[in-house]
Structures are given as structure tokens and as C-alpha cells.
C-alpha positions as CSV (number, residue, x, y, z in Angstrom):
1,M,-15.6,-5.0,-105.9
2,K,-19.4,-4.4,-105.2
3,A,-20.7,-1.6,-106.9
4,A,-22.5,1.3,-104.9
5,T,-25.5,2.9,-105.9
6,F,-26.8,6.0,-105.4
7,G,-29.4,5.1,-102.5
8,E,-26.2,4.4,-100.8
9,V,-24.8,7.3,-101.2
10,F,-27.5,9.2,-99.7
11,A,-28.4,7.3,-97.3
12,V,-25.0,8.1,-95.2
13,R,-25.7,11.7,-93.5
14,E,-22.7,13.2,-93.2
15,F,-22.0,12.7,-97.3
16,K,-25.4,14.7,-97.9
17,V,-23.8,17.4,-95.2
18,L,-20.5,17.5,-97.5
19,F,-22.5,17.1,-100.5
20,G,-24.6,20.5,-99.5
21,S,-21.8,22.5,-98.4
22,F,-20.0,21.6,-101.6
23,V,-22.6,23.5,-103.7
24,L,-23.1,25.9,-102.2
25,L,-19.2,26.6,-101.9
26,I,-18.8,26.2,-105.9
27,A,-22.1,28.1,-107.0
28,G,-20.7,31.1,-104.2
29,D,-16.8,30.8,-105.8
30,G,-18.6,31.5,-109.4
31,V,-20.5,34.5,-108.0
32,K,-17.5,35.8,-106.4
33,M,-14.9,35.7,-108.7
34,L,-17.6,36.8,-111.6
35,A,-17.9,40.0,-109.5
36,L,-14.8,40.4,-108.5
37,S,-13.6,40.5,-112.2
38,V,-16.6,43.0,-113.0
39,L,-15.7,45.1,-109.8
40,V,-12.0,45.2,-111.0
41,Y,-13.4,45.9,-114.6
42,E,-15.4,49.2,-113.1
43,R,-12.7,50.5,-111.7
44,T,-10.1,50.2,-114.4
45,G,-11.7,49.4,-117.7
46,S,-9.1,46.9,-118.3
47,P,-9.8,43.8,-119.4
48,G,-6.5,42.7,-118.4
49,L,-6.5,43.3,-115.0
50,S,-10.4,41.9,-115.1
51,A,-8.8,38.7,-116.5
52,A,-6.2,38.6,-113.8
53,A,-8.7,39.1,-110.9
54,Y,-10.9,36.4,-112.4
55,M,-7.6,34.0,-112.5
56,A,-6.5,35.4,-108.9
57,G,-8.3,32.9,-107.2
58,W,-5.8,29.9,-109.1
59,L,-2.5,31.1,-108.0
60,P,-3.1,30.2,-103.8
61,F,-3.7,26.7,-105.0
62,F,0.2,26.4,-105.8
63,L,1.3,28.6,-103.1
64,G,-0.6,27.2,-100.7
65,G,0.1,23.6,-102.0
66,M,3.5,24.0,-101.9
67,F,3.7,25.3,-98.4
68,L,0.6,24.6,-96.3
69,L,-1.3,21.3,-97.1
70,S,0.6,19.2,-93.9
71,L,-2.4,21.3,-92.0
72,A,-5.3,19.3,-93.7
73,D,-3.9,16.2,-91.2
74,R,-2.8,18.4,-88.5
75,L,-6.3,19.7,-87.7
76,S,-10.0,18.6,-87.4
77,P,-11.3,18.4,-90.7
78,R,-14.6,19.9,-89.6
79,A,-13.0,22.9,-88.0
80,L,-10.8,23.1,-91.4
81,M,-14.3,23.6,-93.5
82,I,-15.5,25.7,-91.4
83,A,-12.3,28.0,-91.0
84,G,-12.9,28.0,-94.9
85,E,-16.1,29.3,-95.1
86,L,-15.9,31.6,-92.8
87,V,-12.9,33.5,-94.4
88,R,-14.5,33.2,-97.7
89,A,-17.4,35.2,-95.9
90,V,-15.2,38.0,-94.6
91,T,-13.1,38.1,-97.6
92,C,-16.3,38.9,-100.1
93,L,-17.4,41.6,-97.2
94,L,-13.9,43.1,-97.2
95,L,-13.9,43.4,-101.3
96,A,-17.6,44.5,-101.3
97,Y,-17.2,47.1,-98.5
98,A,-13.2,48.0,-97.5
99,G,-13.5,50.3,-100.3
100,L,-9.5,49.1,-100.9
101,P,-7.2,49.8,-104.4
102,V,-7.8,47.2,-106.6
103,W,-4.0,46.3,-105.7
104,G,-5.6,45.6,-102.3
105,L,-8.4,43.3,-103.5
106,L,-6.8,41.2,-105.5
107,A,-3.9,40.9,-102.6
108,L,-6.6,39.8,-100.4
109,V,-7.8,37.2,-102.7
110,V,-4.2,35.9,-103.2
111,A,-3.7,35.9,-99.5
112,T,-6.7,34.9,-98.0
113,G,-6.9,32.1,-100.9
114,L,-2.9,30.4,-99.2
115,F,-5.4,28.0,-96.9
116,S,-7.9,27.4,-100.3
117,P,-6.3,24.0,-100.9
118,V,-5.9,23.3,-97.2
119,F,-10.0,23.3,-96.8
120,F,-10.3,21.5,-99.8
121,A,-8.2,18.6,-99.1
122,A,-10.0,18.6,-95.9
123,R,-13.2,18.1,-97.4
124,A,-11.7,15.5,-100.2
125,A,-9.3,13.5,-97.5
126,M,-13.0,13.2,-95.4
127,L,-14.9,11.3,-98.1
128,P,-13.1,8.4,-98.2
129,E,-13.6,8.0,-94.7
130,V,-17.7,7.9,-94.6
131,L,-18.0,6.4,-98.0
132,P,-15.9,3.2,-97.7
133,G,-14.9,1.3,-101.1
134,D,-16.6,1.8,-104.3
135,A,-19.2,4.4,-102.4
136,F,-16.5,6.6,-102.2
137,V,-16.0,6.8,-105.9
138,L,-19.7,7.2,-106.7
139,G,-19.7,9.7,-104.4
140,R,-16.8,11.8,-106.0
141,S,-19.2,11.5,-109.2
142,V,-22.2,12.9,-107.3
143,L,-19.7,15.8,-106.3
144,N,-18.3,16.4,-109.8
145,V,-22.0,16.3,-111.2
146,A,-23.1,19.0,-109.1
147,S,-19.7,20.9,-109.1
148,A,-21.1,21.7,-113.0
149,G,-24.4,22.0,-112.3
150,A,-23.1,24.7,-109.6
151,Q,-20.7,26.3,-111.6
152,I,-23.8,27.1,-114.4
153,V,-26.3,28.0,-111.5
154,G,-23.5,29.7,-109.9
155,L,-22.5,32.1,-112.9
156,A,-26.1,32.6,-114.3
157,A,-26.9,33.8,-110.4
158,G,-24.2,36.2,-110.4
159,G,-25.1,37.9,-113.6
160,A,-28.5,38.4,-112.1
161,F,-27.2,39.7,-108.9
162,L,-24.5,41.6,-110.4
163,A,-27.8,43.3,-112.9
164,F,-29.8,43.9,-109.7
165,A,-27.6,44.5,-106.7
166,G,-23.7,45.1,-108.8
167,P,-20.8,43.6,-107.7
168,P,-20.9,44.7,-104.0
169,G,-24.7,43.0,-103.8
170,A,-23.4,40.4,-105.2
171,L,-20.5,39.8,-103.0
172,A,-22.6,40.0,-100.5
173,V,-24.9,37.0,-101.8
174,T,-21.2,35.2,-101.5
175,A,-20.8,36.2,-98.2
176,G,-24.4,34.3,-96.6
177,L,-24.0,31.5,-98.5
178,S,-20.3,30.6,-97.0
179,V,-22.1,32.0,-93.4
180,V,-25.0,28.9,-94.1
181,A,-22.8,26.4,-95.2
182,A,-20.7,26.6,-92.0
183,L,-23.7,26.4,-90.6
184,V,-24.7,23.3,-92.1
185,L,-21.4,22.0,-91.4
186,R,-21.1,22.5,-87.8
187,L,-24.6,21.4,-87.2
188,G,-24.5,18.3,-89.4
189,L,-21.1,17.2,-89.0
190,P,-19.9,15.0,-85.9
191,Y,-16.3,15.8,-84.8
192,R,-13.5,13.5,-86.5
193,A,-10.0,13.8,-84.8
194,A,-7.1,15.1,-86.8
195,R,-5.7,12.2,-88.8
196,Q,-1.9,13.2,-86.9
197,A,-2.4,13.5,-83.5
198,G,-1.4,16.3,-81.8
199,G,2.0,17.3,-82.0
200,Q,2.4,14.3,-84.0
201,G,3.5,16.1,-87.5
202,R,6.1,18.1,-85.2
203,Q,7.4,15.0,-83.5
204,A,7.8,12.5,-86.6
205,G,10.4,15.1,-88.1
206,G,10.9,18.2,-85.8
207,Q,9.7,20.3,-88.4
208,G,6.3,22.6,-88.7
209,A,3.8,22.5,-90.9
210,V,5.9,24.2,-93.8
211,R,8.9,22.1,-93.4
212,Q,7.1,19.0,-93.0
213,T,4.3,20.0,-96.2
214,W,7.8,20.1,-98.5
215,Q,8.7,16.6,-96.7
216,V,5.7,14.9,-97.4
217,N,5.3,16.2,-100.6
218,R,8.9,15.0,-102.0
219,R,8.0,11.7,-100.5
220,L,4.2,11.6,-102.3
221,L,6.4,12.2,-105.9
222,A,9.4,9.7,-105.0
223,D,6.8,7.0,-104.6
224,G,6.2,6.2,-108.4
225,R,2.4,4.8,-108.3
226,V,1.3,7.9,-106.4
227,R,3.3,10.2,-109.0
228,G,2.1,8.5,-111.8
229,L,-1.8,9.0,-110.8
230,L,-1.4,12.5,-110.0
231,L,0.0,13.1,-113.3
232,A,-2.4,11.0,-114.9
233,G,-5.0,13.1,-112.8
234,W,-3.4,16.9,-114.1
235,L,-1.8,16.3,-117.4
236,P,-5.0,15.9,-119.7
237,C,-6.9,18.5,-117.4
238,V,-3.9,20.1,-118.9
239,C,-4.6,20.1,-122.1
240,L,-8.4,20.8,-121.6
241,A,-8.1,23.8,-119.6
242,G,-6.2,25.4,-122.8
243,A,-8.6,24.5,-125.0
244,E,-11.3,25.9,-122.8
245,A,-9.4,28.8,-122.5
246,M,-9.7,29.9,-126.6
247,V,-13.6,29.5,-127.0
248,V,-13.9,33.4,-125.8
249,P,-11.3,34.8,-128.6
250,Y,-12.3,31.5,-130.7
251,L,-15.8,33.1,-130.6
252,G,-15.2,36.9,-130.7
253,G,-15.7,37.4,-127.7
254,Q,-19.3,37.8,-127.8
255,G,-22.0,35.9,-126.1
256,E,-22.4,32.4,-127.3
257,A,-18.8,31.6,-125.7
258,G,-20.9,31.5,-122.3
259,V,-23.0,28.6,-124.0
260,V,-20.3,26.6,-125.3
261,L,-18.6,26.3,-122.3
262,A,-21.9,25.6,-120.3
263,A,-22.1,23.2,-123.2
264,A,-18.8,21.6,-122.0
265,A,-19.7,21.6,-118.1
266,G,-23.4,20.0,-119.4
267,G,-21.4,17.1,-121.4
268,M,-19.0,17.0,-118.1
269,A,-21.9,16.2,-115.8
270,V,-23.5,13.5,-117.9
271,G,-19.8,11.7,-118.2
272,E,-19.3,11.7,-114.5
273,F,-23.0,10.5,-114.4
274,V,-23.2,7.8,-116.9
275,V,-19.7,6.2,-116.1
276,G,-20.4,6.6,-112.0
277,R,-24.0,5.7,-112.0
278,F,-23.8,2.5,-115.1
279,A,-20.1,1.0,-115.5
280,A,-19.0,-1.2,-112.9
281,P,-16.3,-0.8,-111.1
282,A,-13.6,-2.7,-113.2
283,L,-15.0,-1.6,-116.6
284,R,-14.4,2.1,-114.8
285,E,-11.1,1.3,-114.3
286,R,-10.4,0.1,-117.8
287,L,-12.3,2.8,-119.4
288,S,-9.8,5.3,-118.1
289,M,-8.0,4.9,-120.8
290,P,-10.6,5.6,-123.8
291,L,-11.7,8.5,-122.1
292,A,-8.3,9.7,-121.7
293,V,-8.1,10.1,-125.3
294,L,-11.8,11.0,-125.6
295,L,-10.6,14.8,-123.9
296,G,-8.9,15.6,-126.7
297,V,-10.6,14.0,-129.7
298,P,-13.3,16.7,-130.0
299,W,-11.3,19.4,-129.9
300,L,-9.7,18.6,-133.3
301,G,-13.0,19.4,-135.0
302,F,-11.6,23.1,-134.0
303,A,-9.7,23.3,-136.7
304,A,-12.5,22.6,-139.4
305,S,-14.1,26.3,-137.5
306,P,-17.2,24.5,-136.4
307,G,-20.3,27.3,-136.3
308,I,-21.6,28.0,-132.8
309,G,-24.3,24.5,-132.6
310,W,-21.0,21.9,-133.5
311,A,-18.8,23.8,-131.3
312,A,-21.1,22.9,-128.5
313,A,-21.7,19.5,-129.3
314,L,-17.8,18.9,-129.7
315,A,-17.4,20.8,-126.0
316,A,-19.8,18.6,-124.3
317,A,-17.9,15.2,-126.2
318,G,-14.8,16.3,-124.9
319,A,-15.3,17.3,-121.9
320,A,-17.6,14.0,-121.3
321,G,-14.1,12.3,-121.0
322,L,-13.5,13.7,-117.2
323,A,-14.9,10.6,-116.5
324,Y,-11.7,9.0,-117.0
325,Q,-10.7,10.6,-113.7
326,L,-13.0,7.8,-111.8
327,G,-11.4,5.3,-113.1
328,L,-8.2,6.9,-110.8
329,Q,-9.7,7.4,-107.7
330,R,-9.5,3.9,-105.6
331,R,-6.6,3.0,-106.6
332,F,-4.8,6.9,-105.8
333,V,-7.0,6.5,-102.1
334,D,-4.8,2.9,-101.7
335,A,-1.7,4.1,-103.1
336,V,-1.2,7.0,-100.6
337,P,-0.7,6.9,-96.6
338,E,-3.1,7.2,-94.6
339,E,-1.7,9.5,-92.3
340,A,-0.8,11.8,-95.0
341,R,-4.1,11.3,-97.3
342,G,-5.5,15.0,-97.1
343,Q,-2.3,16.2,-98.0
344,A,-2.0,14.1,-100.9
345,F,-5.7,14.7,-102.0
346,G,-4.8,18.5,-101.5
347,L,-1.2,17.8,-103.3
348,Q,-3.8,16.3,-106.1
349,S,-6.2,19.6,-106.1
350,A,-3.4,22.0,-106.0
351,G,-1.5,20.9,-108.5
352,L,-4.7,20.6,-111.0
353,M,-5.9,24.0,-110.4
354,T,-2.1,25.3,-111.2
355,G,-2.3,22.7,-114.2
356,Q,-5.3,24.3,-115.9
357,A,-3.9,27.5,-114.8
358,V,-0.5,27.0,-116.5
359,G,-2.5,24.8,-119.7
360,A,-4.8,28.4,-119.9
361,A,-2.0,30.5,-120.0
362,L,0.0,28.2,-122.7
363,I,-2.2,28.0,-125.5
364,G,-3.8,31.7,-125.3
365,A,0.2,32.6,-125.9
366,L,-0.1,30.2,-129.0
367,G,-3.2,32.0,-129.7
368,E,-1.8,35.0,-130.7
369,V,0.3,33.7,-132.8
370,I,-1.8,31.3,-134.7
371,A,-6.2,31.3,-135.3
372,P,-8.1,30.7,-132.0
373,G,-9.4,27.9,-133.7
374,Q,-6.0,25.6,-134.8
375,A,-4.5,26.7,-131.2
376,I,-7.6,24.9,-129.6
377,A,-6.9,21.7,-132.1
378,V,-3.5,22.2,-131.0
379,S,-4.8,21.4,-127.3
380,G,-7.0,18.7,-128.0
381,A,-3.8,16.5,-130.1
382,A,-1.8,17.2,-127.1
383,G,-4.4,16.1,-124.9
384,I,-4.6,12.8,-126.9
385,L,-0.7,12.6,-126.9
386,V,-0.7,13.1,-122.8
387,A,-3.2,10.0,-122.8
388,L,-1.5,7.8,-124.5
389,A,2.1,8.5,-123.5
390,L,0.4,7.5,-119.5
391,A,-1.5,4.5,-121.0
392,R,0.4,2.5,-118.5
393,V,-1.0,4.5,-115.5
394,L,-4.5,4.2,-117.2
395,R,-4.9,0.8,-117.9
396,P,-4.5,-1.0,-114.9
397,A,-3.4,-4.0,-114.5
398,P,-5.5,-6.9,-114.1
399,A,-4.7,-7.3,-110.3
400,Q,-5.6,-3.4,-109.9
401,V,-9.0,-3.8,-111.3
402,T,-10.1,-6.6,-109.2
403,A,-8.1,-6.3,-105.8
404,Q,-9.8,-4.9,-102.9
405,P,-8.5,-1.2,-101.4
406,S,-7.0,-2.2,-98.4
407,P,-5.3,1.1,-96.2
408,K,-1.7,1.7,-96.6
409,R,1.0,3.2,-94.2
410,A,3.5,4.7,-94.3
């Protein structure tokens, strides 16, 4: 397979539109959840409710992933992405100015977030359509690097907006970013029909969106190749999320935690860039196994109670291992049925988000009975064991490395 270049990727107009709207989405979500967390804390003075507000954006991925993902293949991707931005804008304005009680704020975030996995799936499934072959993998690398940078910028900008305008002002800014992203998508993307023609989902199974989502999810998970690739994408990240969740308690809740987490985001960006840009497609897939192991190894160093400098270096080195996922992307696209590609990508992202929440909760509970540094080391060890257990999936067969991707239909 011929390796793609950044020039070829950014020469595609549709990718540039997806890239710009994605950066606005990630930065805006960072501002939104930070502002909501602060707003809840100001009203209640409860650290627990504040943390729940910050994590409320993750719960809908599980629910939406179970019941609604088939919509990603039954509706036009451009319409879905625009709808997602407009829903986010309205949600932010309601959070800022509707005067809802705290339970109402959290309920609104969960209810409107149920469709988030559908909107994300529409975007993810469109990428291999506009960037065929290795260009798709490089495009994913670019988006992952942009995601890391946008998270850092979004958190920094969120802090600045909160300082000058308070939570309502910060939420209003996020609403504005969403409206801009919707305009970018509407003006920049051509219309694409749904992967399943109107009514095809009902005709195929005689069911609505919820029933079809269940059926297709079961079919995807019953496929050993797809299931293995999904687990390989989820489980190492569960362990990473657990380690990162303990950074704040490890550093005593001080501002130094932001430095370590920012270093982790930077390490992720560097790893994605280097592997995506300089590793040939076959090498990239062979690197999946050692990089997945790398994802856990540096966190073992927290057992020695490193200071902030070494902690930041270890976090950056560990997060760089996330580039292992680039070696799985081509195989995943090749493994899933084209007409269910949107739902497959949605299931991938829903499982990833849910798994990260579970990993953070489990290691958080462990941190109640052992020292935070030790809990981080346990999470790193679990990551290594998971990578070794998934070795058969992470290490592709020679035929898989050299084969050209070909569309597969159910």
C-alpha cells in the first residue's frame, strides 16, 4: 500500500472542512464541560457534584451507543453533523441562561448528549469515504493530533473565559463556536446520501432505529475479527484513563496536575504525528503491539513517587503509546460492512468513552485504599497485561499487513 502524505490529505477540501469543524468541536466541548463543572460547584459547593457535572458528557455515549447508532447510517452525514452542532449550541445557551436547577442542568446534558455518539459516528464514518487507503489512517492521525492540541487550548481558553465572563459567558462562547462549525459544515461539505437508502433499515429487519441498533451491534460483536479490533481499541485506553484519573489526587489537587495532564496530551500528539508521518503503512501496523505495551510501562514509575518533572515526562511517554491505534484503523475499516460503517465507528467511540469512564472509576476506587502513586502503577501494569493478552489482534498476520483494503459488505 502506498503511503500517503500530509499534502495529499490536506489537498482534499472535504477533509479540511471536517478538520476545522472538529477542532471547533473539541475546543468547545472542553470549555463547555469546564464551565458546567464550575457552575455546579458555585451553586452547590459540592466537589462530588462538580465532578459529576464534568463527567456527565461521557454517560450518554453508553446509552446512545446501545440504542441510537443505526441513525448514523440511515441519515445524511452532513445533516447529522450540522444537527449535532446546533443541539450543542442550544444546550449551552439553556445551561447558561435558562436558570435550571442543578438536577435540571445534569439531566439536560445527559438527554441532549444521547445523540452525541451518532454525530461522532457520522463524522468518523465519512473520513474513509473522502480519504481512501492510507490517506484515511494519516487523516485519523491528523485529527488525533488536533484533538490533543484543541483540548489544551480549550481548557486554557475555558479558564480565561471563566475568569472574565463567568460560566454563562463561557457557555455562550461555546454556543457561538458550535454555530460557526455548523456554518462551516453546511457551506463546505457537499450533500452525501445516507449509506442505507431511505427506509432500508426498516425493510431489512422490519424494525425501527433502536431495534436495528441492537441487531447490528450484536452482529458486529459476533464477528471475531471486528470484536478483537474493538477490544484492542478499548481496553488499553481503559487502563490509561485510570492512570490519568489519579493524577490530581497524586499531586494533592494542586495546579501541577494540569501540567502533567497537558504533558500527556502533548505526548499523545507527538506519538500520533511521528507514527502517522514517518512510519510506512506496514510498519505502522507492526508497531501496534510494542506501542500498546508502551502505553502502560511508564506509569509503573509512579510507584517511586516521582516529582512533577518526572511525572510529566512519564505521562508524556505513556500517552505517546496511543499511536498504537493507528495500526488498527485500516484493518477496522476493512473488517466492517460498508452499509454499517457509521454504526461500527459509533460503537467504537461509544465503547471507548464508556471504557474510559469505567477505568477512571475503578482506579479511583482503588485509590481510596492504596496511595495514588501505587494506584497509577497498578493501572500501568494492567495496561501491559491487557496489551499482552491482545497480542494476536495487535500483531497482524503478514497477509493483513500487505493486503490492500477492500470494501466488505454483509
